[in-house]
C-alpha positions as CSV (number, residue, x, y, z in Angstrom):
1,M,5.8,20.7,-6.1
2,K,2.7,22.0,-4.4
3,D,2.7,21.9,-0.6
4,Y,-0.5,19.8,-0.3
5,I,1.2,17.1,-2.5
6,E,4.2,17.1,-0.3
7,E,2.0,16.8,2.8
8,R,0.0,14.0,1.2
9,A,3.2,12.1,0.3
10,V,4.4,12.3,3.9
11,S,1.0,11.3,5.3
12,I,0.8,8.4,2.9
13,A,4.3,7.2,3.9
14,N,3.5,7.5,7.6
15,Y,0.3,5.5,7.1
16,I,2.1,2.8,5.2
17,I,4.8,2.5,7.9
18,D,2.4,2.7,10.9
19,C,-0.2,0.3,9.5
20,N,2.0,-1.9,7.5
21,A,-0.4,-1.1,4.7
22,T,-0.4,-2.2,1.1
23,V,-0.7,0.2,-1.8
24,R,-4.3,-0.8,-2.4
25,Q,-5.2,-0.2,1.3
26,T,-3.5,3.1,1.3
27,A,-5.1,4.3,-1.9
28,K,-8.6,3.4,-0.5
29,E,-7.8,5.2,2.8
30,F,-6.6,8.4,1.1
31,G,-9.1,8.4,-1.8
32,V,-6.4,8.4,-4.5
33,S,-5.4,5.9,-7.1
34,K,-2.8,3.1,-6.5
35,S,-0.5,4.8,-9.1
36,T,-0.7,8.1,-7.1
37,V,0.3,6.3,-3.9
38,H,3.2,4.6,-5.7
39,K,4.4,7.9,-7.3
40,D,4.1,9.7,-4.0
41,V,6.2,7.2,-2.2
42,T,8.8,6.4,-4.9
43,D,9.3,9.8,-6.6
44,R,7.8,12.7,-4.8
45,L,8.8,11.7,-1.2
46,M,12.4,11.1,-2.2
47,Q,12.7,14.8,-2.9
48,V,11.0,15.8,0.4
49,N,12.2,13.2,2.9
50,P,14.4,10.4,1.5
51,T,14.7,8.6,4.8
52,L,10.9,8.3,5.2
53,A,10.7,7.3,1.5
54,K,13.1,4.4,2.1
55,Q,11.2,3.2,5.2
56,A,7.9,3.2,3.3
57,R,9.6,1.5,0.4
58,K,10.8,-1.3,2.7
59,V,7.2,-2.0,3.9
60,L,5.9,-1.9,0.3
61,D,8.6,-4.3,-0.9
62,V,7.7,-6.8,1.9
63,N,4.0,-6.5,1.0
64,K,4.8,-7.1,-2.7
65,S,6.9,-10.2,-1.9
66,E,4.0,-11.6,0.1
67,R,1.1,-10.7,-2.2
68,H,1.0,-14.1,-3.9
69,I,0.5,-15.7,-0.5
70,R,-2.4,-13.3,0.4
71,G,-3.9,-14.0,-3.0
72,G,-3.7,-17.7,-2.5
73,L,-5.3,-17.5,0.9
74,A,-8.1,-15.3,-0.4
75,T,-8.8,-17.9,-3.2
76,R,-8.8,-20.7,-0.6
77,E,-11.3,-18.8,1.6
78,K,-13.5,-18.2,-1.4
79,Y,-13.7,-21.9,-2.3
80,L,-14.1,-23.0,1.3
81,H,-17.0,-20.6,1.7
82,Q,-18.6,-21.9,-1.5
83,H,-18.2,-25.5,-0.4
84,E,-19.9,-24.7,2.9
85,M,-22.8,-23.1,1.1
86,G,-23.2,-26.2,-1.0
87,L,-22.4,-24.5,-4.3
C-alpha cells in the first residue's frame, strides 16, 4: 500500500474519533467518497494500525445505529420549516 494512502487512513480515523464524525461528514472533509472512507477505516487501517481501526469502527457503529434518529429529526425540521413559511 502506498504511504499516502496509509497516512490518509490514519488521518481519517483520527478525524472520526476526535470529531465523532459520520462517514458522510468525513468524506466531505477529506474530499473523498464515502466508500473510500469506509474502505480506509475497515480494510486498510486494520493492516496499519488495528487499535486505531477498532476505535474508529466503534464511533462509526454508534453513528450508524443512530442514523434513523437523525434522519427523522431532519425530516421533522423540514416540515416544521415548511409549515412556518405557509407552504
